[in-house]
C-alpha positions in Angstrom: 0.0 0.0 0.0 1.4 3.4 -1.0 2.0 6.1 1.6 0.2 9.2 0.4 1.8 11.5 3.0 4.8 13.8 2.5 7.9 12.8 4.5 8.2 14.4 7.9 11.4 16.4 8.1 13.4 18.0 10.9 16.6 20.1 10.6 19.1 20.5 13.3 21.2 23.7 13.3 24.5 24.7 15.0 25.0 27.7 17.2 25.4 29.9 14.1 22.1 28.7 12.6 23.9 26.7 10.0 22.3 23.3 9.0 24.0 20.4 10.7 21.7 17.7 9.3 18.1 17.3 7.9 16.3 14.1 9.0 13.4 12.7 7.0 10.9 10.0 7.9 8.5 8.7 5.3 6.6 6.1 7.4 5.2 6.3 10.9 5.5 3.1 12.9 2.4 1.8 14.8 4.1 2.4 18.2 4.9 6.0 17.3 1.3 6.6 16.2 0.0 5.2 19.5 2.3 7.4 21.4 1.2 10.5 19.5 -2.5 9.8 20.2 -1.8 9.4 23.9 0.3 12.6 24.0 -2.3 14.5 22.0 -5.1 13.5 24.5 -2.9 14.6 27.4 -2.3 18.0 25.8 -6.0 18.4 25.0 -7.0 17.6 28.5 -4.4 19.8 30.2 -5.2 22.7 27.8 -1.6 23.9 27.7 2.0 23.0 27.7 3.8 22.4 30.9 7.5 21.4 31.3 6.6 17.7 31.4 4.5 18.1 28.2 7.4 19.7 26.4 9.8 17.0 27.6 7.4 14.4 26.3 7.2 16.1 22.9 11.0 16.2 22.7 11.3 12.5 23.6 8.6 11.7 21.1 10.3 13.6 18.2 13.6 11.8 19.0 11.8 8.4 18.9 10.0 9.4 15.7 13.4 9.7 14.0 14.7 6.5 15.5 16.8 8.2 18.2 19.3 9.5 15.6 19.8 12.5 17.8 19.4 13.1 21.6 16.9 15.3 23.4 19.7 17.6 24.2 20.7 17.9 20.5 17.1 18.5 19.6 16.6 21.2 22.3 19.8 23.0 21.3 19.5 22.7 17.5 15.9 22.5 16.3 13.5 25.3 15.5 10.4 25.2 17.6 8.0 25.3 14.7 9.7 22.3 13.1 9.4 20.2 16.4 5.7 21.0 16.6 5.2 20.3 12.9 6.7 16.9 13.3 4.3 16.1 16.2 1.3 17.5 14.4 2.1 15.6 11.2 1.9 12.3 13.1 -1.3 13.3 14.8 -2.8 14.2 11.4 -1.8 10.7 10.2 -3.5 9.2 13.2 -6.7 11.1 12.5 -6.6 10.2 8.8 -6.0 6.5 9.6 -8.9 6.6 12.0 -11.2 7.9 9.3 -10.0 5.5 6.5 
């Protein structure tokens, strides 16, 4: 079955905002999808982002990309909108899969 989604991408930058590496993920594994759904429900119920929520999103994004980088590398080198775009892309796939 063909995946109709665009790859999910994340770029890490150095301290001078130069690209270190761009990561790409074309498929989302079932376990990642389940984790995204759980995390999205927690965020919906809490109505905001606390420190633990942000830590959970960081860990989620690292896992999404098969732990090719650490949470520390993510926090020091990724742009906030890209981190959230990765999370939202998986949630969108979960919602789409649920409506298939």
